[in-house]
Backbone as XML, in Angstrom:
<?xml version="1.0"?>
<chain id="A" units="angstrom">
  <residue number="1" name="GLU">
    <atom name="N" x="-11.601" y="-10.437" z="-13.872"/>
    <atom name="CA" x="-9.962" y="-10.851" z="-13.683"/>
    <atom name="C" x="-9.707" y="-10.003" z="-12.750"/>
  </residue>
  <residue number="2" name="VAL">
    <atom name="N" x="-9.411" y="-9.870" z="-11.244"/>
    <atom name="CA" x="-8.728" y="-9.441" z="-10.420"/>
    <atom name="C" x="-7.016" y="-9.118" z="-10.592"/>
  </residue>
  <residue number="3" name="GLN">
    <atom name="N" x="-7.239" y="-7.342" z="-10.711"/>
    <atom name="CA" x="-5.441" y="-6.938" z="-11.775"/>
    <atom name="C" x="-5.898" y="-5.662" z="-10.839"/>
  </residue>
  <residue number="4" name="LEU">
    <atom name="N" x="-4.634" y="-5.068" z="-9.932"/>
    <atom name="CA" x="-4.143" y="-4.067" z="-9.354"/>
    <atom name="C" x="-2.877" y="-3.826" z="-9.832"/>
  </residue>
  <residue number="5" name="GLN">
    <atom name="N" x="-2.502" y="-2.792" z="-10.364"/>
    <atom name="CA" x="-1.474" y="-1.748" z="-10.638"/>
    <atom name="C" x="-1.074" y="-0.979" z="-9.983"/>
  </residue>
  <residue number="6" name="ALA">
    <atom name="N" x="0.512" y="-1.060" z="-9.319"/>
    <atom name="CA" x="1.149" y="0.129" z="-8.270"/>
    <atom name="C" x="1.851" y="0.719" z="-9.652"/>
  </residue>
  <residue number="7" name="SER">
    <atom name="N" x="1.568" y="1.977" z="-8.928"/>
    <atom name="CA" x="2.795" y="2.897" z="-9.910"/>
    <atom name="C" x="3.556" y="4.018" z="-8.569"/>
  </residue>
  <residue number="8" name="GLY">
    <atom name="N" x="4.696" y="4.512" z="-8.969"/>
    <atom name="CA" x="4.542" y="5.585" z="-8.563"/>
    <atom name="C" x="6.065" y="5.471" z="-8.001"/>
  </residue>
  <residue number="9" name="GLY">
    <atom name="N" x="6.905" y="4.671" z="-8.092"/>
    <atom name="CA" x="7.976" y="4.390" z="-6.842"/>
    <atom name="C" x="8.724" y="5.722" z="-7.844"/>
  </residue>
  <residue number="10" name="GLY">
    <atom name="N" x="10.456" y="5.341" z="-7.004"/>
    <atom name="CA" x="11.371" y="6.202" z="-7.689"/>
    <atom name="C" x="12.388" y="6.427" z="-6.483"/>
  </residue>
  <residue number="11" name="LEU">
    <atom name="N" x="12.881" y="7.174" z="-6.794"/>
    <atom name="CA" x="14.327" y="7.436" z="-5.904"/>
    <atom name="C" x="14.091" y="8.841" z="-5.770"/>
  </residue>
  <residue number="12" name="VAL">
    <atom name="N" x="14.383" y="9.046" z="-4.013"/>
    <atom name="CA" x="13.898" y="10.168" z="-3.136"/>
    <atom name="C" x="14.867" y="10.546" z="-2.478"/>
  </residue>
  <residue number="13" name="GLN">
    <atom name="N" x="15.543" y="11.471" z="-2.042"/>
    <atom name="CA" x="16.252" y="11.795" z="-0.807"/>
    <atom name="C" x="15.358" y="11.557" z="0.237"/>
  </residue>
  <residue number="14" name="ALA">
    <atom name="N" x="16.527" y="11.005" z="1.340"/>
    <atom name="CA" x="15.458" y="11.078" z="2.974"/>
    <atom name="C" x="15.066" y="12.641" z="3.072"/>
  </residue>
  <residue number="15" name="GLY">
    <atom name="N" x="13.640" y="12.535" z="3.936"/>
    <atom name="CA" x="13.000" y="14.013" z="4.503"/>
    <atom name="C" x="11.830" y="13.894" z="3.426"/>
  </residue>
  <residue number="16" name="GLY">
    <atom name="N" x="12.755" y="13.294" z="1.808"/>
    <atom name="CA" x="11.339" y="13.829" z="1.014"/>
    <atom name="C" x="9.967" y="12.806" z="0.810"/>
  </residue>
  <residue number="17" name="SER">
    <atom name="N" x="9.650" y="13.355" z="-0.258"/>
    <atom name="CA" x="7.736" y="12.610" z="-0.642"/>
    <atom name="C" x="7.648" y="11.539" z="-1.712"/>
  </residue>
  <residue number="18" name="LEU">
    <atom name="N" x="6.992" y="10.366" z="-1.817"/>
    <atom name="CA" x="6.276" y="9.661" z="-2.616"/>
    <atom name="C" x="4.746" y="9.656" z="-2.706"/>
  </residue>
  <residue number="19" name="ARG">
    <atom name="N" x="4.037" y="9.444" z="-4.022"/>
    <atom name="CA" x="2.977" y="8.818" z="-4.096"/>
    <atom name="C" x="2.878" y="7.598" z="-4.846"/>
  </residue>
  <residue number="20" name="LEU">
    <atom name="N" x="2.173" y="7.086" z="-4.513"/>
    <atom name="CA" x="1.727" y="5.401" z="-4.652"/>
    <atom name="C" x="0.746" y="5.509" z="-5.158"/>
  </residue>
  <residue number="21" name="SER">
    <atom name="N" x="0.366" y="5.080" z="-6.436"/>
    <atom name="CA" x="-1.176" y="4.881" z="-6.369"/>
    <atom name="C" x="-1.365" y="3.284" z="-7.291"/>
  </residue>
  <residue number="22" name="CYS">
    <atom name="N" x="-2.538" y="2.935" z="-6.996"/>
    <atom name="CA" x="-2.930" y="1.406" z="-7.166"/>
    <atom name="C" x="-3.930" y="1.222" z="-7.668"/>
  </residue>
  <residue number="23" name="ALA">
    <atom name="N" x="-4.277" y="0.898" z="-9.146"/>
    <atom name="CA" x="-5.189" y="0.733" z="-9.711"/>
    <atom name="C" x="-5.806" y="-0.699" z="-9.889"/>
  </residue>
  <residue number="24" name="ALA">
    <atom name="N" x="-7.082" y="-0.448" z="-9.824"/>
    <atom name="CA" x="-7.963" y="-1.897" z="-9.550"/>
    <atom name="C" x="-8.761" y="-2.087" z="-10.531"/>
  </residue>
  <residue number="25" name="SER">
    <atom name="N" x="-8.871" y="-3.233" z="-11.023"/>
    <atom name="CA" x="-10.064" y="-3.361" z="-12.011"/>
    <atom name="C" x="-10.694" y="-5.270" z="-11.513"/>
  </residue>
  <residue number="26" name="GLY">
    <atom name="N" x="-11.886" y="-5.336" z="-12.486"/>
    <atom name="CA" x="-11.762" y="-6.830" z="-11.914"/>
    <atom name="C" x="-12.788" y="-6.883" z="-10.945"/>
  </residue>
  <residue number="27" name="PHE">
    <atom name="N" x="-13.457" y="-6.490" z="-10.144"/>
    <atom name="CA" x="-14.554" y="-6.689" z="-9.063"/>
    <atom name="C" x="-14.816" y="-5.102" z="-8.508"/>
  </residue>
  <residue number="28" name="THR">
    <atom name="N" x="-15.301" y="-5.300" z="-7.476"/>
    <atom name="CA" x="-16.313" y="-4.529" z="-7.218"/>
    <atom name="C" x="-15.921" y="-4.037" z="-5.977"/>
  </residue>
  <residue number="29" name="PHE">
    <atom name="N" x="-15.026" y="-2.851" z="-6.304"/>
    <atom name="CA" x="-14.061" y="-1.639" z="-5.885"/>
    <atom name="C" x="-14.852" y="-1.766" z="-4.187"/>
  </residue>
  <residue number="30" name="ASP">
    <atom name="N" x="-15.645" y="-1.201" z="-4.386"/>
    <atom name="CA" x="-16.332" y="-1.048" z="-2.901"/>
    <atom name="C" x="-16.428" y="-2.384" z="-1.639"/>
  </residue>
  <residue number="31" name="ASP">
    <atom name="N" x="-16.386" y="-3.309" z="-2.182"/>
    <atom name="CA" x="-16.366" y="-4.086" z="-1.200"/>
    <atom name="C" x="-15.383" y="-5.242" z="-0.659"/>
  </residue>
  <residue number="32" name="TYR">
    <atom name="N" x="-14.264" y="-4.522" z="-1.365"/>
    <atom name="CA" x="-12.782" y="-4.854" z="-0.817"/>
    <atom name="C" x="-11.994" y="-4.510" z="-0.311"/>
  </residue>
  <residue number="33" name="ALA">
    <atom name="N" x="-11.016" y="-4.525" z="0.584"/>
    <atom name="CA" x="-10.014" y="-4.152" z="1.349"/>
    <atom name="C" x="-9.022" y="-4.387" z="0.291"/>
  </residue>
  <residue number="34" name="ILE">
    <atom name="N" x="-8.157" y="-2.875" z="0.279"/>
    <atom name="CA" x="-7.230" y="-2.861" z="-0.416"/>
    <atom name="C" x="-5.880" y="-2.475" z="0.887"/>
  </residue>
  <residue number="35" name="GLY">
    <atom name="N" x="-4.550" y="-3.096" z="-0.015"/>
    <atom name="CA" x="-3.441" y="-3.044" z="1.530"/>
    <atom name="C" x="-2.288" y="-2.606" z="0.271"/>
  </residue>
  <residue number="36" name="TRP">
    <atom name="N" x="-1.370" y="-2.029" z="1.524"/>
    <atom name="CA" x="0.139" y="-1.637" z="0.793"/>
    <atom name="C" x="1.199" y="-2.559" z="1.909"/>
  </residue>
  <residue number="37" name="PHE">
    <atom name="N" x="1.868" y="-3.215" z="1.190"/>
    <atom name="CA" x="2.936" y="-4.002" z="1.768"/>
    <atom name="C" x="4.326" y="-4.053" z="1.132"/>
  </residue>
  <residue number="38" name="ARG">
    <atom name="N" x="5.235" y="-3.920" z="1.664"/>
    <atom name="CA" x="6.586" y="-3.684" z="1.151"/>
    <atom name="C" x="7.692" y="-4.892" z="1.467"/>
  </residue>
  <residue number="39" name="GLN">
    <atom name="N" x="8.731" y="-5.193" z="1.202"/>
    <atom name="CA" x="9.833" y="-6.322" z="0.906"/>
    <atom name="C" x="11.139" y="-5.510" z="0.915"/>
  </residue>
  <residue number="40" name="ALA">
    <atom name="N" x="12.011" y="-5.575" z="1.406"/>
    <atom name="CA" x="13.460" y="-4.641" z="1.417"/>
    <atom name="C" x="13.970" y="-6.510" z="1.036"/>
  </residue>
  <residue number="41" name="PRO">
    <atom name="N" x="15.445" y="-5.499" z="0.568"/>
    <atom name="CA" x="15.939" y="-7.031" z="0.276"/>
    <atom name="C" x="16.492" y="-7.906" z="1.389"/>
  </residue>
  <residue number="42" name="GLY">
    <atom name="N" x="16.046" y="-9.308" z="1.624"/>
    <atom name="CA" x="16.766" y="-10.090" z="2.513"/>
    <atom name="C" x="16.256" y="-9.877" z="3.821"/>
  </residue>
  <residue number="43" name="LYS">
    <atom name="N" x="14.737" y="-9.232" z="3.495"/>
    <atom name="CA" x="13.443" y="-9.124" z="5.142"/>
    <atom name="C" x="12.226" y="-9.819" z="4.548"/>
  </residue>
  <residue number="44" name="GLU">
    <atom name="N" x="11.481" y="-9.846" z="5.637"/>
    <atom name="CA" x="10.212" y="-10.626" z="5.308"/>
    <atom name="C" x="8.834" y="-9.388" z="5.123"/>
  </residue>
  <residue number="45" name="ARG">
    <atom name="N" x="8.553" y="-10.187" z="4.687"/>
    <atom name="CA" x="7.171" y="-8.801" z="3.871"/>
    <atom name="C" x="6.658" y="-8.137" z="5.327"/>
  </residue>
  <residue number="46" name="GLU">
    <atom name="N" x="6.567" y="-6.561" z="5.043"/>
    <atom name="CA" x="5.701" y="-6.156" z="6.278"/>
    <atom name="C" x="4.160" y="-5.591" z="5.306"/>
  </residue>
  <residue number="47" name="GLY">
    <atom name="N" x="3.518" y="-5.586" z="6.224"/>
    <atom name="CA" x="2.577" y="-4.708" z="5.487"/>
    <atom name="C" x="2.211" y="-3.259" z="6.666"/>
  </residue>
  <residue number="48" name="VAL">
    <atom name="N" x="1.928" y="-2.623" z="5.524"/>
    <atom name="CA" x="2.378" y="-1.050" z="5.975"/>
    <atom name="C" x="0.769" y="-0.314" z="6.124"/>
  </residue>
  <residue number="49" name="SER">
    <atom name="N" x="-0.179" y="-0.419" z="5.216"/>
    <atom name="CA" x="-0.931" y="0.030" z="5.580"/>
    <atom name="C" x="-2.354" y="-0.843" z="4.973"/>
  </residue>
  <residue number="50" name="CYS">
    <atom name="N" x="-3.565" y="0.282" z="5.216"/>
    <atom name="CA" x="-4.798" y="-1.490" z="4.817"/>
    <atom name="C" x="-5.662" y="0.280" z="4.616"/>
  </residue>
  <residue number="51" name="ILE">
    <atom name="N" x="-7.020" y="-0.025" z="3.594"/>
    <atom name="CA" x="-8.126" y="0.760" z="3.535"/>
    <atom name="C" x="-9.231" y="-0.231" z="3.345"/>
  </residue>
  <residue number="52" name="SER">
    <atom name="N" x="-10.211" y="0.193" z="4.199"/>
    <atom name="CA" x="-11.594" y="-0.469" z="3.837"/>
    <atom name="C" x="-12.374" y="0.461" z="3.092"/>
  </residue>
  <residue number="53" name="SER">
    <atom name="N" x="-12.434" y="-0.276" z="1.602"/>
    <atom name="CA" x="-12.606" y="0.867" z="0.280"/>
    <atom name="C" x="-14.472" y="1.143" z="0.611"/>
  </residue>
  <residue number="54" name="SER">
    <atom name="N" x="-15.118" y="0.359" z="1.173"/>
    <atom name="CA" x="-16.665" y="0.464" z="2.066"/>
    <atom name="C" x="-16.747" y="1.854" z="2.766"/>
  </residue>
  <residue number="55" name="ASP">
    <atom name="N" x="-15.915" y="1.707" z="3.952"/>
    <atom name="CA" x="-15.968" y="3.183" z="4.686"/>
    <atom name="C" x="-15.219" y="3.860" z="5.522"/>
  </residue>
  <residue number="56" name="GLY">
    <atom name="N" x="-14.234" y="3.648" z="4.122"/>
    <atom name="CA" x="-12.488" y="4.088" z="4.623"/>
    <atom name="C" x="-12.355" y="4.335" z="5.776"/>
  </residue>
  <residue number="57" name="SER">
    <atom name="N" x="-12.211" y="3.738" z="6.266"/>
    <atom name="CA" x="-11.582" y="3.108" z="7.518"/>
    <atom name="C" x="-10.231" y="2.700" z="7.238"/>
  </residue>
  <residue number="58" name="ALA">
    <atom name="N" x="-9.009" y="3.356" z="7.981"/>
    <atom name="CA" x="-7.822" y="3.139" z="7.395"/>
    <atom name="C" x="-6.745" y="2.274" z="8.882"/>
  </residue>
  <residue number="59" name="TYR">
    <atom name="N" x="-5.736" y="1.944" z="8.332"/>
    <atom name="CA" x="-5.193" y="1.325" z="9.816"/>
    <atom name="C" x="-3.446" y="1.561" z="9.462"/>
  </residue>
  <residue number="60" name="TYR">
    <atom name="N" x="-2.645" y="1.455" z="9.787"/>
    <atom name="CA" x="-1.100" y="2.031" z="9.616"/>
    <atom name="C" x="0.078" y="1.177" z="10.874"/>
  </residue>
  <residue number="61" name="ALA">
    <atom name="N" x="0.933" y="0.235" z="10.132"/>
    <atom name="CA" x="1.753" y="-0.088" z="10.787"/>
    <atom name="C" x="3.051" y="0.892" z="11.589"/>
  </residue>
  <residue number="62" name="ASP">
    <atom name="N" x="3.066" y="0.888" z="12.713"/>
    <atom name="CA" x="3.804" y="1.759" z="13.589"/>
    <atom name="C" x="4.910" y="2.192" z="12.899"/>
  </residue>
  <residue number="63" name="SER">
    <atom name="N" x="5.545" y="1.670" z="12.048"/>
    <atom name="CA" x="6.649" y="2.072" z="11.443"/>
    <atom name="C" x="6.604" y="2.995" z="10.912"/>
  </residue>
  <residue number="64" name="VAL">
    <atom name="N" x="5.062" y="2.842" z="10.069"/>
    <atom name="CA" x="4.412" y="4.518" z="8.685"/>
    <atom name="C" x="4.310" y="5.311" z="9.519"/>
  </residue>
  <residue number="65" name="LYS">
    <atom name="N" x="3.211" y="5.440" z="11.103"/>
    <atom name="CA" x="2.241" y="6.228" z="11.079"/>
    <atom name="C" x="2.526" y="7.341" z="11.649"/>
  </residue>
  <residue number="66" name="GLY">
    <atom name="N" x="1.867" y="8.223" z="10.697"/>
    <atom name="CA" x="2.125" y="9.754" z="11.246"/>
    <atom name="C" x="3.004" y="9.783" z="9.558"/>
  </residue>
  <residue number="67" name="ARG">
    <atom name="N" x="3.729" y="9.540" z="9.104"/>
    <atom name="CA" x="3.998" y="9.662" z="7.518"/>
    <atom name="C" x="3.292" y="9.149" z="6.831"/>
  </residue>
  <residue number="68" name="PHE">
    <atom name="N" x="2.689" y="8.324" z="6.298"/>
    <atom name="CA" x="2.333" y="7.952" z="5.607"/>
    <atom name="C" x="0.642" y="7.765" z="5.824"/>
  </residue>
  <residue number="69" name="THR">
    <atom name="N" x="-0.078" y="8.011" z="4.509"/>
    <atom name="CA" x="-1.040" y="8.322" z="4.332"/>
    <atom name="C" x="-2.021" y="7.795" z="3.241"/>
  </residue>
  <residue number="70" name="ILE">
    <atom name="N" x="-3.673" y="7.219" z="3.701"/>
    <atom name="CA" x="-3.770" y="5.576" z="2.666"/>
    <atom name="C" x="-5.072" y="6.577" z="2.363"/>
  </residue>
  <residue number="71" name="SER">
    <atom name="N" x="-5.298" y="6.175" z="0.748"/>
    <atom name="CA" x="-6.203" y="7.139" z="0.937"/>
    <atom name="C" x="-6.848" y="6.472" z="-0.259"/>
  </residue>
  <residue number="72" name="SER">
    <atom name="N" x="-8.732" y="6.692" z="-1.034"/>
    <atom name="CA" x="-9.221" y="5.895" z="-2.138"/>
    <atom name="C" x="-9.691" y="6.445" z="-2.640"/>
  </residue>
  <residue number="73" name="ASP">
    <atom name="N" x="-9.811" y="6.325" z="-3.739"/>
    <atom name="CA" x="-10.760" y="7.406" z="-4.714"/>
    <atom name="C" x="-11.556" y="6.312" z="-5.455"/>
  </residue>
  <residue number="74" name="ASN">
    <atom name="N" x="-12.715" y="6.194" z="-4.802"/>
    <atom name="CA" x="-13.740" y="4.835" z="-5.743"/>
    <atom name="C" x="-14.155" y="4.848" z="-7.011"/>
  </residue>
  <residue number="75" name="ALA">
    <atom name="N" x="-14.757" y="6.706" z="-7.339"/>
    <atom name="CA" x="-15.103" y="6.756" z="-8.579"/>
    <atom name="C" x="-13.923" y="5.973" z="-9.389"/>
  </residue>
  <residue number="76" name="LYS">
    <atom name="N" x="-12.488" y="5.881" z="-9.103"/>
    <atom name="CA" x="-11.237" y="5.860" z="-9.903"/>
    <atom name="C" x="-10.819" y="4.370" z="-9.846"/>
  </residue>
  <residue number="77" name="ASN">
    <atom name="N" x="-11.604" y="3.598" z="-8.972"/>
    <atom name="CA" x="-10.681" y="2.688" z="-8.522"/>
    <atom name="C" x="-9.529" y="2.408" z="-8.164"/>
  </residue>
  <residue number="78" name="THR">
    <atom name="N" x="-8.845" y="3.283" z="-6.884"/>
    <atom name="CA" x="-7.510" y="3.621" z="-7.336"/>
    <atom name="C" x="-7.219" y="3.888" z="-5.884"/>
  </residue>
  <residue number="79" name="VAL">
    <atom name="N" x="-6.059" y="3.361" z="-5.291"/>
    <atom name="CA" x="-5.813" y="3.351" z="-3.830"/>
    <atom name="C" x="-4.270" y="4.086" z="-3.549"/>
  </residue>
  <residue number="80" name="TYR">
    <atom name="N" x="-4.448" y="5.245" z="-3.433"/>
    <atom name="CA" x="-3.320" y="5.966" z="-3.069"/>
    <atom name="C" x="-2.361" y="5.776" z="-1.428"/>
  </residue>
  <residue number="81" name="LEU">
    <atom name="N" x="-0.388" y="5.486" z="-1.699"/>
    <atom name="CA" x="0.005" y="6.094" z="-0.224"/>
    <atom name="C" x="0.500" y="7.221" z="-0.376"/>
  </residue>
  <residue number="82" name="GLN">
    <atom name="N" x="0.196" y="7.977" z="0.419"/>
    <atom name="CA" x="1.260" y="9.241" z="0.257"/>
    <atom name="C" x="2.697" y="9.115" z="1.716"/>
  </residue>
  <residue number="83" name="MET">
    <atom name="N" x="3.292" y="8.940" z="0.774"/>
    <atom name="CA" x="4.538" y="9.126" z="2.068"/>
    <atom name="C" x="5.452" y="10.346" z="1.885"/>
  </residue>
  <residue number="84" name="ASN">
    <atom name="N" x="5.123" y="10.316" z="2.791"/>
    <atom name="CA" x="6.228" y="11.771" z="3.786"/>
    <atom name="C" x="7.123" y="11.833" z="4.041"/>
  </residue>
  <residue number="85" name="SER">
    <atom name="N" x="8.173" y="12.479" z="4.858"/>
    <atom name="CA" x="9.448" y="11.817" z="5.319"/>
    <atom name="C" x="10.060" y="10.501" z="5.304"/>
  </residue>
  <residue number="86" name="LEU">
    <atom name="N" x="10.643" y="10.464" z="4.110"/>
    <atom name="CA" x="10.493" y="9.292" z="3.502"/>
    <atom name="C" x="12.070" y="9.003" z="4.346"/>
  </residue>
  <residue number="87" name="LYS">
    <atom name="N" x="12.199" y="7.680" z="4.367"/>
    <atom name="CA" x="14.001" y="7.887" z="5.464"/>
    <atom name="C" x="14.367" y="6.173" z="4.384"/>
  </residue>
  <residue number="88" name="PRO">
    <atom name="N" x="15.836" y="5.918" z="4.895"/>
    <atom name="CA" x="16.344" y="5.271" z="4.009"/>
    <atom name="C" x="15.755" y="3.682" z="4.243"/>
  </residue>
  <residue number="89" name="GLU">
    <atom name="N" x="15.423" y="3.325" z="5.968"/>
    <atom name="CA" x="14.407" y="2.627" z="5.895"/>
    <atom name="C" x="12.980" y="2.103" z="4.784"/>
  </residue>
  <residue number="90" name="ASP">
    <atom name="N" x="12.420" y="3.215" z="4.561"/>
    <atom name="CA" x="11.336" y="2.805" z="3.463"/>
    <atom name="C" x="11.831" y="2.261" z="2.696"/>
  </residue>
  <residue number="91" name="THR">
    <atom name="N" x="12.707" y="1.910" z="2.233"/>
    <atom name="CA" x="13.650" y="1.417" z="0.950"/>
    <atom name="C" x="13.259" y="0.007" z="0.988"/>
  </residue>
  <residue number="92" name="ALA">
    <atom name="N" x="12.266" y="-0.442" z="-0.393"/>
    <atom name="CA" x="11.516" y="-1.374" z="-0.373"/>
    <atom name="C" x="10.917" y="-1.986" z="-1.643"/>
  </residue>
  <residue number="93" name="VAL">
    <atom name="N" x="10.423" y="-2.678" z="-1.903"/>
    <atom name="CA" x="9.639" y="-2.937" z="-3.284"/>
    <atom name="C" x="8.238" y="-3.051" z="-2.531"/>
  </residue>
  <residue number="94" name="TYR">
    <atom name="N" x="7.132" y="-2.100" z="-2.931"/>
    <atom name="CA" x="6.120" y="-1.624" z="-2.313"/>
    <atom name="C" x="5.215" y="-2.141" z="-3.225"/>
  </residue>
  <residue number="95" name="TYR">
    <atom name="N" x="3.871" y="-2.928" z="-2.538"/>
    <atom name="CA" x="2.864" y="-4.278" z="-3.154"/>
    <atom name="C" x="1.596" y="-3.325" z="-3.214"/>
  </residue>
  <residue number="96" name="CYS">
    <atom name="N" x="0.375" y="-3.257" z="-4.030"/>
    <atom name="CA" x="-0.748" y="-3.139" z="-3.257"/>
    <atom name="C" x="-1.215" y="-4.621" z="-3.685"/>
  </residue>
  <residue number="97" name="ALA">
    <atom name="N" x="-2.431" y="-4.979" z="-2.761"/>
    <atom name="CA" x="-3.014" y="-6.342" z="-2.356"/>
    <atom name="C" x="-4.548" y="-5.649" z="-2.346"/>
  </residue>
  <residue number="98" name="ALA">
    <atom name="N" x="-5.439" y="-6.884" z="-2.723"/>
    <atom name="CA" x="-6.848" y="-6.871" z="-2.109"/>
    <atom name="C" x="-7.665" y="-7.890" z="-1.713"/>
  </residue>
  <residue number="99" name="ASP">
    <atom name="N" x="-8.591" y="-8.104" z="-1.203"/>
    <atom name="CA" x="-8.816" y="-8.827" z="-0.676"/>
    <atom name="C" x="-10.662" y="-8.369" z="-0.481"/>
  </residue>
  <residue number="100" name="PRO">
    <atom name="N" x="-11.498" y="-9.334" z="-0.111"/>
    <atom name="CA" x="-12.486" y="-9.155" z="-0.363"/>
    <atom name="C" x="-13.514" y="-8.585" z="1.442"/>
  </residue>
  <residue number="101" name="GLY">
    <atom name="N" x="-12.945" y="-8.598" z="1.851"/>
    <atom name="CA" x="-13.072" y="-7.680" z="3.065"/>
    <atom name="C" x="-13.669" y="-8.943" z="4.645"/>
  </residue>
  <residue number="102" name="ARG">
    <atom name="N" x="-12.912" y="-10.026" z="4.830"/>
    <atom name="CA" x="-13.267" y="-10.896" z="5.133"/>
    <atom name="C" x="-12.723" y="-10.659" z="6.778"/>
  </residue>
  <residue number="103" name="TYR">
    <atom name="N" x="-11.396" y="-10.159" z="6.754"/>
    <atom name="CA" x="-10.624" y="-10.146" z="7.944"/>
    <atom name="C" x="-10.758" y="-8.708" z="8.387"/>
  </residue>
  <residue number="104" name="GLY">
    <atom name="N" x="-10.202" y="-8.214" z="9.688"/>
    <atom name="CA" x="-9.706" y="-6.709" z="9.775"/>
    <atom name="C" x="-8.555" y="-6.503" z="9.238"/>
  </residue>
  <residue number="105" name="SER">
    <atom name="N" x="-8.123" y="-5.271" z="9.554"/>
    <atom name="CA" x="-6.807" y="-4.741" z="8.866"/>
    <atom name="C" x="-5.961" y="-5.597" z="9.763"/>
  </residue>
  <residue number="106" name="THR">
    <atom name="N" x="-5.674" y="-5.633" z="10.781"/>
    <atom name="CA" x="-4.013" y="-6.226" z="11.725"/>
    <atom name="C" x="-3.737" y="-7.704" z="11.032"/>
  </residue>
  <residue number="107" name="TRP">
    <atom name="N" x="-4.928" y="-8.429" z="10.672"/>
    <atom name="CA" x="-4.973" y="-9.570" z="10.189"/>
    <atom name="C" x="-4.385" y="-9.406" z="8.590"/>
  </residue>
  <residue number="108" name="TYR">
    <atom name="N" x="-4.784" y="-8.731" z="8.113"/>
    <atom name="CA" x="-4.577" y="-8.466" z="6.309"/>
    <atom name="C" x="-3.214" y="-8.172" z="6.688"/>
  </residue>
  <residue number="109" name="LEU">
    <atom name="N" x="-2.470" y="-7.025" z="7.271"/>
    <atom name="CA" x="-1.038" y="-6.197" z="7.641"/>
    <atom name="C" x="-0.158" y="-7.511" z="7.661"/>
  </residue>
  <residue number="110" name="ARG">
    <atom name="N" x="-0.744" y="-8.781" z="8.559"/>
    <atom name="CA" x="-0.035" y="-9.654" z="9.179"/>
    <atom name="C" x="0.223" y="-10.812" z="8.332"/>
  </residue>
  <residue number="111" name="TYR">
    <atom name="N" x="-1.525" y="-11.157" z="7.485"/>
    <atom name="CA" x="-1.146" y="-12.416" z="6.888"/>
    <atom name="C" x="-1.345" y="-11.975" z="5.618"/>
  </residue>
  <residue number="112" name="GLY">
    <atom name="N" x="-1.519" y="-11.375" z="4.597"/>
    <atom name="CA" x="-1.622" y="-10.687" z="3.157"/>
    <atom name="C" x="-2.801" y="-10.900" z="2.823"/>
  </residue>
  <residue number="113" name="MET">
    <atom name="N" x="-2.773" y="-10.426" z="1.577"/>
    <atom name="CA" x="-4.315" y="-10.589" z="1.311"/>
    <atom name="C" x="-4.578" y="-11.879" z="0.005"/>
  </residue>
  <residue number="114" name="ASP">
    <atom name="N" x="-5.761" y="-11.815" z="-0.500"/>
    <atom name="CA" x="-5.616" y="-12.665" z="-1.945"/>
    <atom name="C" x="-4.939" y="-12.502" z="-2.712"/>
  </residue>
  <residue number="115" name="TYR">
    <atom name="N" x="-5.079" y="-11.182" z="-3.333"/>
    <atom name="CA" x="-4.809" y="-10.848" z="-4.826"/>
    <atom name="C" x="-3.873" y="-9.697" z="-4.577"/>
  </residue>
  <residue number="116" name="TRP">
    <atom name="N" x="-2.880" y="-9.800" z="-5.676"/>
    <atom name="CA" x="-1.091" y="-8.959" z="-5.455"/>
    <atom name="C" x="-1.358" y="-8.297" z="-6.699"/>
  </residue>
  <residue number="117" name="GLY">
    <atom name="N" x="-0.827" y="-7.225" z="-7.049"/>
    <atom name="CA" x="0.392" y="-6.675" z="-7.951"/>
    <atom name="C" x="1.336" y="-6.753" z="-7.602"/>
  </residue>
  <residue number="118" name="LYS">
    <atom name="N" x="2.116" y="-6.425" z="-9.177"/>
    <atom name="CA" x="3.552" y="-6.720" z="-9.001"/>
    <atom name="C" x="3.959" y="-5.321" z="-8.870"/>
  </residue>
  <residue number="119" name="GLY">
    <atom name="N" x="5.056" y="-4.880" z="-7.768"/>
    <atom name="CA" x="5.972" y="-4.168" z="-7.258"/>
    <atom name="C" x="5.991" y="-2.595" z="-7.690"/>
  </residue>
  <residue number="120" name="THR">
    <atom name="N" x="6.164" y="-1.782" z="-6.948"/>
    <atom name="CA" x="7.080" y="-0.806" z="-7.885"/>
    <atom name="C" x="7.876" y="-0.294" z="-6.843"/>
  </residue>
  <residue number="121" name="GLN">
    <atom name="N" x="9.403" y="0.079" z="-6.964"/>
    <atom name="CA" x="10.398" y="0.212" z="-6.366"/>
    <atom name="C" x="10.444" y="1.599" z="-5.981"/>
  </residue>
  <residue number="122" name="VAL">
    <atom name="N" x="10.844" y="1.576" z="-4.794"/>
    <atom name="CA" x="11.089" y="2.757" z="-3.741"/>
    <atom name="C" x="12.486" y="2.665" z="-3.141"/>
  </residue>
  <residue number="123" name="THR">
    <atom name="N" x="13.569" y="3.700" z="-3.426"/>
    <atom name="CA" x="15.004" y="3.926" z="-2.667"/>
    <atom name="C" x="14.738" y="5.244" z="-2.241"/>
  </residue>
  <residue number="124" name="VAL">
    <atom name="N" x="15.378" y="4.985" z="-1.149"/>
    <atom name="CA" x="15.559" y="6.635" z="-0.387"/>
    <atom name="C" x="16.920" y="6.776" z="0.019"/>
  </residue>
  <residue number="125" name="SER">
    <atom name="N" x="17.454" y="8.010" z="-0.400"/>
    <atom name="CA" x="18.859" y="8.140" z="-0.132"/>
    <atom name="C" x="19.070" y="8.637" z="1.033"/>
  </residue>
  <residue number="126" name="SER">
    <atom name="N" x="20.205" y="8.154" z="1.434"/>
    <atom name="CA" x="20.784" y="8.919" z="2.969"/>
    <atom name="C" x="21.196" y="10.016" z="2.681"/>
  </residue>
</chain>
């Protein structure tokens, strides 16, 4: 059974940093793409970043490019999202998701992935 557990959310002031973790189990980690998505109240889900566990290639939404960094520790089956220079508009519930690597990153960030974990709340105060 595919399981994804996101953690690391919290309350931070604008300009601050947080690191989210996504612990994965139940599948061959190296064969999957892992993504981070977020949803703010009253807004549609937004694809934030995606990484291929096989080659480490990463992709970012324009809204977070240069501020967020996604990384993968294959030994720990864990993907991280380092979020720096946080802004109030980054406030959302953040979800990690996984897919067997059928499509490209832009497709995933637009349409989502097959497997989803529960979210973690990130709140950025101004």
